N, C-alpha and C positions, 0 to 999 in steps of 0.2 A: 669043730670047735679047738683041735688041739693046739693051735697056732695061739689063739689068746691067752690058753695056760702059760704056754712058754713065753709069750711076751710079758705077762704078769709076774712071771717068776723072773724074768731079766730085770725088770722094774724093779722088784722088792729085793733083790739080790739073795733070793735062796740058794745057799751051795749043796745042796746035798746030791748023793752021787745019781739018786734017781734024775733029778732034774738037769744033772751035769749029760748024763746019758741022752736026755731027751732033748736037752738043746744041741748037742752033738747031730741027732738027728734032724732036727730043726733047719740047723746051717746047712746041712747036704740036701733038705727037700728047697730049700730056698734057692741055695745054686742052681739045681735042677730047672726050677721055676722061672727063673731069669735067664738062662739059657733058651729055654723054650719061648718067654716071652720075645727075645731077641731074634731068633729064627723068625718066630711068625710076623713080626714087623717089617724082617728082611723080604719075605713071601710076599707081604702086602704090598711092599714098595715095589718089586717085580711086576707084581700082576697090572699095577696102577700104570707103571710104566708103559709098559705092553695094551694097555688099553690108550693111552694117548698115544701113541705110536697108530696102531690100527684106526681110531679117528681120524688122524691128520691124513693118512694115506688118500683116502677118495676125494678128498677135499681139493689135492693137489691135482689130481686126475680131472677135474673137470673145472679148473681155472684155466 
């Protein structure tokens, strides 16, 4: 639930030391999450391509 509090603080514009520290942490977390998401997307794409290739091969053999 920390993310929600940080977002609320950003919206309200509370600039206390605590909130600034929290915001820094949140930014770091956000970056890491985005990187992980990208990696996952790429991995999924790769597996999908492999599946497509594997599915195509037998059809060519039979024709």
